[in-house]
C-alpha positions as CSV (number, residue, x, y, z in Angstrom):
1,M,-10.2,-14.8,31.0
2,T,-9.2,-17.4,33.7
3,K,-10.6,-20.8,32.9
4,Y,-10.8,-24.0,35.0
5,L,-10.8,-27.7,34.8
6,R,-14.1,-28.3,36.6
7,D,-15.0,-31.9,36.1
8,A,-13.4,-35.3,35.7
9,E,-14.6,-38.9,36.0
10,I,-13.6,-42.5,35.3
11,R,-15.9,-43.4,32.5
12,G,-15.1,-47.1,32.6
13,F,-12.9,-49.6,30.7
14,L,-12.5,-49.9,27.0
15,R,-10.7,-52.6,24.9
16,E,-9.3,-50.0,22.4
17,P,-8.8,-46.3,22.7
18,T,-11.7,-45.4,20.5
19,C,-15.5,-44.8,20.9
20,E,-17.8,-46.0,23.7
21,S,-19.4,-48.7,21.5
22,D,-21.1,-51.8,23.1
23,S,-18.4,-54.0,21.6
24,N,-15.6,-51.9,22.9
25,W,-16.6,-51.9,26.6
26,I,-14.9,-54.5,28.8
27,T,-15.9,-55.8,32.3
28,Y,-13.0,-55.0,34.7
29,L,-14.0,-54.2,38.3
30,T,-16.8,-56.4,39.4
31,G,-18.5,-57.5,42.6
32,Y,-18.5,-54.2,44.5
33,R,-20.6,-51.1,43.9
34,N,-18.3,-48.9,45.9
35,W,-15.3,-49.3,43.7
36,F,-15.5,-45.8,42.4
37,T,-16.0,-43.9,45.7
38,G,-12.3,-43.0,46.3
39,A,-11.8,-41.7,42.8
40,A,-15.0,-39.6,43.0
41,M,-14.0,-38.1,46.3
42,Y,-10.5,-37.3,44.9
43,F,-12.0,-35.3,42.1
44,R,-14.4,-33.5,44.5
45,K,-11.6,-32.5,46.7
46,A,-9.2,-31.3,44.0
47,L,-11.5,-29.6,41.4
48,P,-11.8,-27.0,40.1
49,V,-8.2,-26.0,39.2
50,Q,-7.0,-23.2,37.0
51,C,-6.4,-24.6,33.5
52,F,-6.6,-23.4,29.9
53,G,-7.8,-25.6,27.1
54,V,-10.0,-28.2,28.9
55,Q,-12.9,-28.1,31.3
56,K,-13.7,-31.8,31.6
57,L,-11.7,-35.1,31.5
58,N,-13.1,-38.5,30.6
59,I,-10.7,-41.1,32.0
60,Y,-10.7,-44.6,30.7
61,G,-8.8,-47.7,31.7
62,C,-7.6,-49.4,28.5
63,P,-5.3,-52.4,28.2
64,N,-4.4,-51.7,24.6
65,A,-3.3,-48.1,24.9
66,E,-0.5,-46.2,26.4
67,T,-1.2,-43.7,29.1
68,I,-1.9,-40.5,27.3
69,C,-4.3,-37.5,27.1
70,D,-5.9,-36.6,23.8
71,E,-6.5,-33.0,22.7
72,S,-9.7,-31.4,23.9
73,T,-12.8,-31.0,21.7
74,L,-15.3,-28.4,22.9
75,G,-13.6,-28.3,26.2
76,I,-13.7,-32.1,26.8
77,A,-10.6,-34.4,26.6
78,D,-10.3,-38.2,26.7
79,V,-7.5,-39.7,28.8
80,W,-6.4,-43.3,28.3
81,V,-4.7,-45.1,31.1
82,N,-3.0,-48.4,30.5
83,V,-4.2,-51.2,32.7
84,P,-3.2,-54.9,32.7
85,S,-5.0,-57.0,30.0
86,I,-5.5,-59.7,32.6
87,I,-7.3,-58.4,35.6
88,P,-5.0,-58.7,38.6
89,S,-6.1,-61.4,41.1
90,S,-5.4,-58.9,43.9
91,L,-8.5,-56.9,42.9
92,D,-10.7,-59.3,44.9
93,S,-12.0,-56.9,47.6
94,C,-13.8,-53.6,47.7
95,K,-10.8,-51.8,49.3
96,S,-8.4,-53.1,46.6
97,Q,-10.7,-52.0,43.8
98,Q,-11.2,-48.5,45.4
99,A,-7.4,-48.2,45.6
100,F,-7.0,-49.3,42.0
101,A,-9.6,-46.8,40.8
102,L,-7.9,-44.0,42.7
103,E,-4.5,-44.8,41.2
104,L,-6.2,-44.9,37.7
105,A,-7.7,-41.5,38.3
106,H,-4.4,-40.0,39.5
107,A,-2.5,-41.5,36.5
108,G,-5.1,-39.9,34.2
109,I,-4.7,-36.5,35.9
110,I,-0.9,-36.7,35.6
111,A,-1.2,-37.5,31.9
112,A,-3.7,-34.6,31.4
113,S,-1.4,-32.2,33.3
114,K,1.4,-32.9,30.9
115,R,-0.8,-31.7,28.0
116,F,-2.7,-28.9,29.7
117,E,0.0,-27.8,32.2
118,F,-2.1,-27.4,35.4
119,D,-0.8,-27.7,38.9
120,L,-0.7,-31.2,40.4
121,A,-0.1,-30.2,44.0
122,V,-3.8,-30.1,44.9
123,F,-4.3,-33.5,43.4
124,D,-1.5,-35.0,45.4
125,K,-3.0,-33.6,48.6
126,A,-6.5,-34.9,47.6
127,K,-5.1,-38.4,46.9
128,I,-3.5,-38.6,50.4
129,S,-6.6,-37.4,52.1
130,V,-8.8,-39.9,50.3
131,E,-6.5,-42.8,51.2
132,E,-6.4,-41.6,54.9
133,N,-10.2,-41.6,54.9
134,D,-10.6,-45.1,53.6
135,Y,-11.9,-44.0,50.1
136,I,-15.2,-42.8,51.6
137,L,-17.4,-40.7,49.4
138,S,-19.1,-38.1,51.6
139,Y,-19.7,-34.5,51.0
140,E,-22.0,-31.6,51.8
141,I,-24.9,-30.6,49.5
142,G,-25.6,-26.8,49.4
143,K,-24.7,-24.5,52.3
144,S,-25.1,-24.9,56.0
145,K,-27.8,-22.7,57.5
146,A,-28.3,-21.3,61.0
147,S,-31.7,-21.5,62.7
148,P,-33.6,-18.2,63.2
149,D,-32.7,-18.1,66.9
150,R,-29.0,-19.0,66.1
151,K,-29.0,-22.0,68.4
152,Y,-28.5,-24.6,65.7
153,T,-26.8,-25.0,62.3
154,A,-28.2,-27.5,59.8
155,S,-26.4,-29.2,56.9
156,V,-27.2,-31.8,54.4
157,F,-24.6,-34.4,53.6
158,C,-24.5,-37.2,51.0
159,R,-22.5,-40.4,51.2
160,Y,-22.4,-43.5,49.1
161,D,-22.6,-47.0,50.5
162,N,-24.0,-49.2,47.8
163,H,-26.4,-46.4,47.1
164,Y,-26.7,-42.7,47.8
165,I,-27.7,-41.8,51.3
166,S,-28.8,-38.3,52.3
167,E,-28.4,-37.1,55.9
168,L,-29.5,-34.0,57.8
169,R,-27.0,-33.0,60.5
170,V,-28.0,-30.4,63.1
171,M,-25.3,-29.1,65.3
172,K,-25.7,-27.1,68.5
173,K,-24.1,-23.7,69.0
174,D,-21.3,-25.4,71.1
175,G,-20.4,-27.7,68.2
176,T,-22.0,-30.9,69.6
177,L,-24.5,-32.9,67.5
178,Q,-28.2,-32.2,68.1
179,C,-29.6,-34.8,65.7
180,L,-28.7,-36.9,62.6
181,Y,-31.4,-38.0,60.2
182,H,-31.3,-40.3,57.2
183,F,-34.1,-38.6,55.3
184,A,-33.5,-39.5,51.6
185,N,-31.7,-41.6,49.0
186,G,-30.3,-39.0,46.7
187,N,-27.5,-36.6,45.9
188,E,-27.1,-33.0,44.7
189,N,-29.0,-34.0,41.5
190,S,-32.2,-34.5,43.5
191,I,-31.8,-32.4,46.7
192,G,-31.9,-28.6,46.9
193,Q,-30.8,-26.0,49.4
194,L,-32.3,-26.4,52.9
195,R,-34.0,-23.6,54.8
196,W,-35.4,-23.1,58.3
197,D,-39.1,-22.5,58.4
198,A,-39.1,-22.1,62.2
199,C,-36.7,-22.5,65.0
200,D,-37.5,-26.2,65.2
201,K,-38.4,-27.0,61.6
202,I,-36.2,-27.5,58.5
203,R,-37.4,-27.7,54.9
204,I,-35.4,-29.6,52.3
205,P,-36.7,-29.5,48.6
206,L,-36.8,-32.6,46.3
207,T,-35.7,-31.0,43.1
208,A,-35.8,-34.1,40.9
209,V,-39.6,-33.8,40.4
210,S,-41.7,-30.8,39.4
211,G,-43.9,-29.1,42.0
212,D,-43.0,-28.3,45.6
213,A,-42.1,-31.7,46.9
214,H,-40.0,-31.5,50.1
215,W,-39.2,-32.9,53.5
216,D,-40.2,-31.2,56.7
217,C,-37.7,-32.2,59.4
218,Y,-38.2,-31.3,63.1
219,L,-35.7,-31.2,65.9
220,D,-37.8,-33.7,67.9
221,G,-37.1,-36.4,65.4
222,R,-40.2,-36.2,63.1
223,I,-39.6,-36.3,59.3
224,R,-42.4,-35.9,56.8
225,F,-42.2,-36.1,53.1
226,V,-44.6,-33.7,51.5
227,F,-45.9,-34.1,47.9
228,P,-48.4,-31.2,47.5
229,K,-49.7,-32.3,44.1
230,S,-51.2,-35.5,45.6
231,E,-53.0,-33.5,48.3
232,T,-55.5,-32.4,45.7
233,G,-56.6,-36.0,45.4
234,D,-55.7,-36.2,41.7
235,S,-55.4,-39.8,40.7
236,H,-52.3,-39.3,38.6
237,Q,-50.5,-37.4,41.3
238,L,-51.5,-39.9,44.0
239,Y,-49.9,-42.6,41.8
240,Q,-46.7,-40.6,41.3
241,H,-46.5,-40.1,45.1
242,A,-47.1,-43.8,45.7
243,I,-44.4,-44.9,43.2
244,L,-41.8,-42.7,44.9
245,L,-42.5,-44.3,48.3
246,L,-42.8,-47.9,47.0
247,D,-39.7,-47.8,44.8
248,G,-37.6,-45.6,47.2
249,T,-36.5,-43.4,44.3
250,W,-34.8,-40.4,46.0
251,V,-36.9,-40.9,49.2
252,V,-36.7,-43.5,52.0
253,P,-39.2,-46.3,51.1
254,D,-42.5,-46.4,53.0
255,R,-44.5,-49.3,51.8
256,I,-47.5,-48.7,54.1
257,A,-48.0,-45.1,53.0
258,G,-47.2,-46.0,49.4
259,M,-49.8,-48.8,49.2
260,D,-52.4,-46.5,50.8
261,L,-51.8,-43.9,48.0
262,L,-51.7,-46.5,45.3
263,E,-55.1,-47.9,46.5
264,R,-56.6,-44.5,46.5
265,S,-55.4,-43.8,42.9
266,A,-56.6,-47.2,41.7
267,K,-60.0,-46.7,43.4
268,A,-60.3,-43.4,41.4
269,G,-59.8,-45.5,38.2
270,Y,-56.2,-44.6,37.3
271,K,-55.1,-47.5,35.0
272,H,-51.4,-47.4,35.8
273,A,-52.3,-47.6,39.5
274,I,-54.7,-50.5,39.0
275,R,-52.0,-52.5,37.2
276,R,-49.4,-51.7,39.8
277,L,-51.7,-52.5,42.6
278,H,-52.5,-55.9,41.0
279,R,-48.8,-56.7,40.8
280,E,-48.2,-55.6,44.4
281,Q,-51.0,-57.8,45.6
282,Q,-49.7,-60.8,43.6
283,N,-46.2,-60.3,45.0
284,Q,-47.6,-60.0,48.5
285,A,-49.6,-63.3,48.1
286,M,-46.5,-65.1,46.8
287,H,-44.5,-63.9,49.7
288,A,-47.2,-65.1,52.1
289,E,-47.3,-68.5,50.5
290,H,-43.5,-68.8,50.8
291,A,-43.7,-67.8,54.5
292,N,-46.3,-70.5,55.0
293,G,-44.1,-73.1,53.5
294,R,-46.3,-73.8,50.5
295,F,-43.3,-73.6,48.1
């Protein structure tokens, strides 16, 4: 049976090539959330590759280890990549950290290829592509779908820029852009396969929560987040809906709608909603006092 290396990631930086204990972790790349994007895109472009003996690689930067790949256990292998014990002063920008992480990932892949004998050509191509595209992490979620009248094609893309941003792109039949919407803050772990409900309406499911939560996106620019459970008026579901909108977890934050739902839940006597509403009102009062110069 043909087997594949399907997953790889930079797990972080360890002092010694042993377990991921609290005392063994070291702080290495700091100051920029996007440091990992080039390496993540590199793995996305190159994997999966045919490989016997390992299905996932955990890559670590480690100043007290030679660059080497361990044997696999249950299809998972650890890879240790030697890094300087003193963090290079050159790693003082987002771009330099992204480049460093990409080199770390590639060194780990080379070490693993020596043990598991898989082809490096696709990784070499992926590395060049990532470098040419400025280490951007951007990829499609699910499959593109044509509208019922075949006039448009819709796709969902995810990119990372300090946080995950989900975008709906609708293209005309001639290949030009019809519309581009930032509709969510999530990735493939929270967003499902889109579908067309009509020639001008696209439905995108939020899979991170139970029920039938989804976005209705229209070609005229309207976007509506739908949380069917809260439409029953249940205080718990109103609260859950409110928290999604207030905290911006997976969805684009909407404070006005979130506060309205929170107030309705609190009015129905839901204790969590009452406590959260009290905190929101306190914070709002403090912000107002700051704005008025009382602090």
